[in-house]
N, C-alpha and C positions, 0 to 999 in steps of 0.2 A: 504494500500500500504506500509506504513512504517513498519508494522509488518512482511510482507512478506520479505521486504528488510533485516530486523533484523535477521530473520531466515536464510536467504541466507548467511548472513555474517558469520555464524557459520560453513558454509561449506568451507570457505576459509582457511583451515588448513595450507596448504603450505605457503601461504602469511603471515598468522599470525605467524607461526614459524620463517619465515625469519625476520620479524620485531622484534620478541622476541630476536633472536640471535644478531641482530644489536644493540638493546638497551643494551644487556649484554656487547658487545664489547665496545660500547661507554662509558658505566658506568665504566668499568675497566680502560679504557684509561684516563678518567677524574680523577678517583681516584688516578691513578698513576702520572698524570701530574700536577694537581692543587696544590699539596703541594710545588712543585718547583716554582710555580708562587706566592705563599704566602698564599694560602688557605689550611690550614692544619687541621682545625677542621670542622667536618660535623656531622649532626645528622645521625643515621643509614640509609644507602641507600639500602633498601631491599624490598620496596613494590611498587615503582612507577617508573617513568622515569624522575626523577629530583634529583639533589644534592642540599641540603639545607646547605649552607656554611656560616660559621662564618666570618664576615668581620670586627670584632671589632678592629683588628690590623690596619685597614685602616681608619675606620670611626665609628661614633656613630649614623649615620643616613643612614640606608639602602636605604631609598627612594631617598635621594639626590645622594648617591653613584651609584645606578642603573641608575638614569637619566643621570648622568655625563658619566657613562660608555657607554650608548647608544649614547649620543651626540658626544663624543670624539672618540670612536673607533668602533661604530656600533655593539656592542655586547649587545643583549637584555637579561635582567634577570628580575625577579620579586622581589620587596622589601619584606623582611620577615615580615614587618609590616602588610602586607595584610593577613597574616596567624596567627600572634601572636601579640596581642596588648601589651603584657608585655615585651617580649624579642625580638620581631621581628625587632627592630631597629638595631640589630647586625647581622642579617642574610639576605642572598639573596637566591633565588631559581633559579637554572640553569637547564634547560631542556636538556636531552640528547636524545631527540626523533628525532633529525635531522640526517643528514648523517655523516659518520666518517670524511669526508673532512671538513664539517662545524664545527665539534667539534675541530679538529686540528687547524683550522684557528682562532677560538675563543680563544683557549689557546695561540696561537702565539701572537695575539693582546693583550691579557691580560698580557702576559710576558713583552712585550715591554712597555705597558702603566704603569705597576706597578713597573718597574725597575728604 
């Protein structure tokens, strides 16, 4: 059953293209907006649907920073320490797989929180 479902998923070209374009728009919006919030350094954003942003100007503990962000403003990110044991303490991963409205709201909350 799961193999048939996987094969059928490849036939959803229109839906997949819609999501691909949404991710591209969200990516561009975040890359344009996040520097104004204080996130100006990223790893290359060219292969997935997330931004891996340097938070060293705010903290040396991405785990604590991500938790505080979630508790205080309801914006969920993933600590970079989950992906890099050596330098991950200075990065967070932000997904842009949500809606454009969700991305704009997250940037708005971050701007207020970090200012």
